[in-house]
C-alpha positions as CSV (number, residue, x, y, z in Angstrom):
1,M,70.3,23.0,165.1
2,R,73.6,24.3,163.4
3,A,74.2,28.1,163.4
4,D,75.6,28.0,160.0
5,I,72.4,26.9,158.2
6,T,70.7,28.9,155.4
7,I,67.1,30.0,156.1
8,G,64.6,30.3,153.4
9,F,61.3,32.6,153.9
10,I,58.4,32.6,151.6
11,G,55.9,35.3,151.9
12,T,57.2,38.8,153.0
13,G,54.1,40.7,153.4
14,V,52.8,42.8,156.5
15,M,54.0,40.1,159.1
16,G,56.5,38.1,157.0
17,K,58.9,40.9,156.2
18,S,59.4,41.8,159.8
19,M,59.9,38.1,160.7
20,A,62.4,37.5,158.0
21,S,64.4,40.7,159.0
22,H,64.7,39.3,162.5
23,L,66.3,36.1,161.1
24,M,68.7,38.2,159.1
25,T,69.5,40.3,162.3
26,A,70.3,37.0,164.1
27,G,73.0,36.3,161.5
28,Y,71.4,33.7,159.3
29,P,71.9,33.8,155.6
30,L,68.4,34.3,154.0
31,V,66.9,33.2,150.7
32,V,63.4,34.9,150.0
33,Y,60.6,34.5,147.7
34,S,57.3,36.4,147.5
35,R,54.7,36.5,144.5
36,T,55.3,40.2,144.6
37,K,59.0,40.9,144.3
38,E,58.5,44.4,145.5
39,K,57.5,43.3,149.0
40,A,60.9,41.6,149.3
41,K,62.9,44.6,148.2
42,E,63.9,45.9,151.4
43,L,65.1,42.5,152.5
44,V,67.2,42.0,149.3
45,E,68.7,45.4,149.8
46,K,69.8,44.2,153.4
47,G,71.5,41.2,151.8
48,A,68.9,38.5,151.3
49,Y,69.1,36.3,148.2
50,W,66.1,36.6,145.9
51,A,64.9,33.2,144.7
52,P,62.5,33.3,141.6
53,T,60.5,30.2,142.8
54,P,59.8,28.2,145.9
55,K,61.9,25.4,144.1
56,E,65.0,27.5,144.3
57,V,64.3,28.3,148.0
58,A,64.0,24.5,148.7
59,E,67.4,24.0,146.8
60,K,69.3,26.7,148.7
61,A,67.9,26.5,152.2
62,T,67.5,23.7,154.8
63,V,65.0,25.5,157.2
64,I,62.2,27.2,155.5
65,F,59.4,29.3,156.8
66,T,56.3,30.1,154.9
67,M,53.8,32.9,155.6
68,V,51.4,33.2,152.8
69,G,47.6,34.1,152.3
70,Y,45.4,31.2,151.8
71,P,45.2,27.3,152.2
72,A,45.4,27.3,148.3
73,D,48.7,29.3,148.3
74,V,50.1,26.9,151.1
75,E,49.2,23.9,149.0
76,E,50.9,25.3,145.9
77,V,54.0,26.3,147.8
78,Y,54.5,22.9,149.4
79,L,52.8,20.4,147.0
80,G,52.9,22.1,143.6
81,E,55.3,21.2,140.6
82,N,57.8,23.9,141.7
83,G,57.0,23.3,145.4
84,L,59.0,22.7,148.5
85,I,58.4,19.1,149.1
86,Q,59.4,17.9,145.6
87,H,62.5,19.9,145.5
88,G,63.6,19.9,149.4
89,G,66.5,17.9,150.5
90,S,66.1,15.0,153.1
91,G,66.6,16.4,156.7
92,S,65.3,19.8,155.8
93,Y,62.8,21.6,158.1
94,F,59.7,23.3,156.7
95,I,57.7,25.4,159.0
96,D,54.3,26.9,157.9
97,M,53.3,29.9,159.8
98,T,50.3,30.7,157.6
99,T,46.9,30.2,159.3
100,S,45.6,27.4,157.3
101,A,43.5,24.2,157.3
102,P,44.5,21.6,159.9
103,S,43.7,18.8,157.3
104,L,46.2,20.4,154.9
105,A,48.9,20.7,157.6
106,V,48.4,16.9,158.1
107,K,48.7,16.1,154.3
108,I,51.9,18.3,154.1
109,Y,53.3,16.5,156.9
110,Q,52.7,13.0,155.4
111,E,54.2,14.0,152.1
112,A,57.1,15.6,153.6
113,K,57.8,12.6,155.7
114,K,58.0,10.4,152.6
115,R,61.0,12.4,151.5
116,G,62.7,12.6,154.8
117,I,61.7,16.1,155.4
118,H,60.4,17.6,158.8
119,A,57.1,19.5,158.5
120,I,55.8,21.7,161.2
121,D,52.6,23.7,161.3
122,A,53.3,26.8,163.4
123,P,50.7,29.5,162.9
124,V,51.1,32.7,165.0
125,S,49.2,35.3,166.8
126,G,50.2,38.9,167.4
127,G,49.7,40.8,164.3
128,D,52.0,43.3,162.8
129,V,53.0,44.6,166.3
130,G,54.0,41.2,167.4
131,A,55.9,40.4,164.2
132,R,57.7,43.7,164.4
133,E,58.6,43.3,168.1
134,A,59.4,39.7,167.8
135,K,56.7,38.9,170.4
136,L,54.5,36.7,168.4
137,S,52.6,33.6,170.2
138,I,53.7,30.5,168.1
139,M,51.6,27.3,168.3
140,A,53.2,24.3,166.8
141,G,52.1,20.9,165.6
142,G,54.3,18.1,164.2
143,D,56.9,15.7,165.7
144,S,58.1,16.9,169.1
145,E,61.9,16.1,168.0
146,A,61.5,18.4,165.0
147,F,59.9,21.3,167.0
148,E,62.7,21.1,169.6
149,A,65.2,21.3,166.8
150,V,63.9,24.5,165.5
151,R,62.8,26.0,168.7
152,P,66.0,28.2,169.0
153,I,65.3,29.8,165.6
154,L,61.5,30.3,166.4
155,A,62.8,32.2,169.6
156,Y,64.0,34.9,167.3
157,L,60.3,35.5,166.3
158,G,58.3,35.1,169.3
159,T,58.1,34.8,173.0
160,N,55.3,32.4,173.7
161,I,56.3,29.3,171.9
162,V,54.3,26.2,172.7
163,Y,54.2,22.7,171.2
164,Q,50.6,21.6,171.0
165,G,51.0,18.1,169.7
166,K,50.5,15.9,166.6
167,P,50.6,17.4,162.9
168,G,47.6,19.8,162.5
169,S,47.6,20.7,166.3
170,G,49.0,24.1,165.6
171,Q,46.3,25.0,163.2
172,H,43.7,23.7,165.5
173,T,45.1,25.9,168.2
174,K,45.1,28.9,165.9
175,M,41.4,28.3,165.2
176,C,40.8,28.5,168.9
177,N,42.7,31.8,168.9
178,Q,40.6,33.1,165.9
179,I,37.4,32.0,167.5
180,A,38.1,33.9,170.7
181,I,39.2,37.0,168.9
182,A,36.1,37.1,166.6
183,S,33.5,37.5,169.3
184,N,35.9,39.6,171.3
185,M,36.0,42.1,168.3
186,I,32.4,42.6,168.3
187,G,32.5,43.3,172.0
188,V,35.4,45.9,171.7
189,C,33.6,47.7,169.0
190,E,30.2,47.7,170.7
191,A,31.8,49.0,173.9
192,I,33.5,51.9,172.0
193,I,30.4,52.9,170.2
194,Y,28.3,52.8,173.3
195,A,30.9,55.0,175.1
196,E,30.6,57.5,172.3
197,K,26.7,57.5,172.2
198,A,26.7,57.8,176.0
199,G,28.6,61.0,175.6
200,L,31.8,59.7,177.3
201,D,35.3,60.2,176.3
202,P,36.1,56.7,174.7
203,E,39.9,57.1,175.4
204,T,39.3,57.8,179.0
205,V,36.9,54.8,179.1
206,L,39.7,52.6,177.7
207,Q,41.9,53.6,180.6
208,S,39.4,52.1,183.0
209,I,38.3,49.0,181.1
210,S,41.4,47.9,179.3
211,T,43.2,46.8,182.5
212,G,40.1,45.3,184.3
213,A,38.3,42.1,183.7
214,A,37.4,43.3,180.2
215,G,40.9,43.7,179.1
216,S,42.2,42.0,175.9
217,W,44.8,42.5,173.3
218,S,42.3,43.8,170.9
219,L,41.0,46.2,173.5
220,S,44.5,47.6,174.2
221,N,46.0,47.6,170.7
222,L,43.1,47.9,168.3
223,A,40.5,50.0,170.0
224,P,43.0,53.1,170.1
225,R,43.4,52.6,166.2
226,M,39.7,52.7,165.8
227,L,39.5,55.9,167.8
228,N,42.4,57.5,165.7
229,G,40.7,56.5,162.4
230,N,43.7,54.1,161.6
231,F,42.4,51.2,159.7
232,E,45.5,50.2,158.0
233,P,46.0,46.3,158.2
234,G,48.0,44.7,160.9
235,F,45.9,41.8,159.8
236,Y,43.6,41.9,156.8
237,I,39.8,41.6,156.9
238,K,40.1,39.2,153.9
239,H,42.5,36.9,155.8
240,F,40.4,37.0,158.9
241,I,37.3,35.9,157.0
242,K,39.3,33.0,155.5
243,D,40.4,32.0,159.1
244,M,36.7,32.1,160.3
245,K,35.6,29.9,157.4
246,I,38.1,27.3,158.1
247,A,37.1,27.4,161.9
248,I,33.4,27.2,161.0
249,D,34.1,24.3,158.7
250,E,36.2,22.3,161.2
251,A,33.5,23.0,164.0
252,E,30.8,21.6,161.6
253,Q,32.9,18.5,161.0
254,M,33.0,18.1,164.9
255,G,29.2,18.6,165.2
256,M,29.8,21.9,167.2
257,E,27.8,25.1,166.9
258,V,29.7,28.4,166.9
259,P,27.2,31.2,166.9
260,G,29.5,33.9,168.1
261,L,31.9,33.1,165.3
262,A,29.2,32.9,162.7
263,L,28.0,36.4,163.7
264,A,31.3,37.9,163.6
265,K,31.9,36.4,160.1
266,S,28.6,37.7,158.8
267,L,29.5,41.2,160.0
268,Y,33.0,41.0,158.3
269,D,31.4,39.6,155.1
270,Q,29.3,42.8,154.9
271,L,32.3,45.0,155.3
272,A,34.2,43.1,152.7
273,E,31.3,43.6,150.4
274,K,31.6,47.3,150.9
275,G,35.2,47.1,149.8
276,E,36.9,46.9,153.1
277,E,38.6,43.5,152.6
278,N,42.1,45.1,152.6
279,S,41.5,47.0,155.8
280,G,42.7,45.9,159.1
281,T,40.3,43.9,161.4
282,Q,39.6,47.0,163.5
283,A,37.6,48.4,160.6
284,L,34.8,46.4,162.2
285,Y,34.2,49.7,164.0
286,K,32.8,50.9,160.7
287,Y,29.9,48.5,160.8
288,W,28.3,50.8,163.4
289,K,29.8,54.1,162.4
290,D,28.7,53.7,158.7
């Protein structure tokens, strides 16, 4: 992969802005697009070129990352009339880091291949902290040759970069990630609430349990936010609900029951109905506190 390429980045929200900034710091010229231009203001002030549509991103960049909200957004960005595939050049690399449907990742790969474009599904885990510190876990699906070509660029965004297999494999792996997190979040919240009701100092409890067998990323990073009353989104509840629905749908297609995931989604659905959809996933704590 040449060092003089121009990179495109579509979606400069909570995580995307930090990720795009790392690529600029690495010295790559950057073309950015976001539905809300204000979210890209900081990057543009640093020297990124603002593109008014995904079409212009495709015309100016040969390696393009996308980090948008929902599968419908992914489909529009890639397959729409002003989308990347219709206007991208042969030999380009398109890397979708959105958590989206595995079947859509396969469709994008197939349509891109018809035009000589390399499409990779590479969702991430690590939230706002991982994005800010360039320590994301990146799980990729697609052709192995294409993955190896962009691996040096991915290294500016994450520290755990794993090729999972054929197109859609990255998204399936992310579903595994979200399934594991969903039930774990219930356990984290119940543990904290239990500590409080037992009259313990929950912060002191965390010192004991976060480094033992119960340890998890959520326990170490999100439980302290709960205790500090910080429910700002590192990852939105509305997006987590979207992810859980994708995973439940995929599991049903495989004839698999996912009771833990179903329970977690039902709890988050209740929070969303109470107006918490734009809070961070750690706001599940409020289910018990409220």
